[in-house]
C-alpha positions as CSV (number, residue, x, y, z in Angstrom):
1,M,-147.1,220.4,152.1
2,T,-149.4,217.3,152.4
3,F,-148.4,213.7,152.6
4,L,-150.5,211.2,150.8
5,N,-151.4,208.0,152.6
6,V,-150.2,205.2,150.3
7,K,-151.6,201.8,151.2
8,L,-149.5,198.7,150.8
9,F,-152.2,196.5,149.2
10,Y,-155.0,197.5,146.9
11,R,-158.1,195.4,146.5
12,T,-158.7,196.0,142.7
13,Q,-156.8,197.3,139.7
14,R,-159.2,200.3,139.7
15,D,-158.3,201.2,143.3
16,L,-154.6,201.0,142.5
17,A,-155.1,203.2,139.4
18,I,-157.0,205.8,141.4
19,A,-154.2,205.9,144.0
20,L,-151.5,206.2,141.3
21,N,-153.5,209.0,139.7
22,Q,-153.7,210.9,143.0
23,L,-150.0,210.4,143.6
24,V,-148.9,211.7,140.1
25,D,-151.4,214.5,140.2
26,S,-150.2,215.7,143.6
27,Y,-146.7,215.7,142.2
28,W,-147.7,217.8,139.2
29,A,-149.6,220.2,141.5
30,E,-146.4,220.5,143.6
31,E,-148.1,219.1,146.7
32,I,-145.5,216.4,147.2
33,K,-141.8,216.2,146.5
34,E,-140.2,214.1,143.8
35,E,-138.8,211.7,146.4
36,E,-142.3,211.1,147.8
37,L,-143.6,210.3,144.3
38,I,-140.8,207.8,143.6
39,E,-141.1,206.1,147.0
40,G,-144.9,205.9,146.6
41,V,-144.8,204.4,143.1
42,K,-142.1,201.9,144.1
43,S,-144.1,200.8,147.1
44,M,-147.3,200.4,145.1
45,Y,-145.4,198.4,142.5
46,E,-143.6,196.1,145.0
47,H,-146.8,195.1,146.8
48,N,-149.2,195.1,143.8
49,Q,-147.2,193.9,140.8
50,E,-150.0,191.5,139.6
51,K,-152.5,194.4,139.5
52,L,-150.2,196.8,137.8
53,I,-148.2,194.8,135.2
54,K,-149.3,191.9,132.9
55,N,-147.5,190.6,129.9
56,K,-144.7,193.2,130.3
57,G,-147.2,196.1,130.1
58,F,-149.6,197.9,132.3
59,T,-153.0,196.2,132.8
60,K,-155.9,197.4,130.7
61,V,-157.8,198.8,133.6
62,V,-154.8,200.8,134.8
63,Q,-154.2,202.1,131.2
64,Q,-157.8,203.2,130.9
65,Q,-158.0,204.8,134.3
66,S,-154.6,206.5,134.3
67,G,-153.9,207.6,130.8
68,K,-150.6,207.9,128.8
69,R,-149.1,210.9,130.5
70,R,-149.4,209.5,134.1
71,L,-148.2,206.1,133.0
72,T,-145.2,207.6,131.3
73,V,-144.1,209.0,134.6
74,V,-144.8,205.7,136.4
75,K,-142.9,203.7,133.8
76,K,-139.8,206.0,134.1
77,I,-139.8,205.6,137.8
78,L,-140.1,201.8,137.5
79,E,-137.2,201.7,135.1
80,M,-135.1,203.4,137.8
81,V,-135.8,200.5,140.2
């Protein structure tokens, strides 16, 4: 099992989207546990809200980079918070 290194702060929306993609993809590939996915997404959201969410939805860059399937997973995790 590998542990992904999740940074607290990301410089751009694109960097944040790439990190989210790696996190969700690792979960789907069963490289990380569900708890690690949830904690990673929560941490990214808490420290990068302005880069992830605008006008009650995901930012355009994050939508374009991540796609619907990944963002559905992220949205469900954020609804648990």
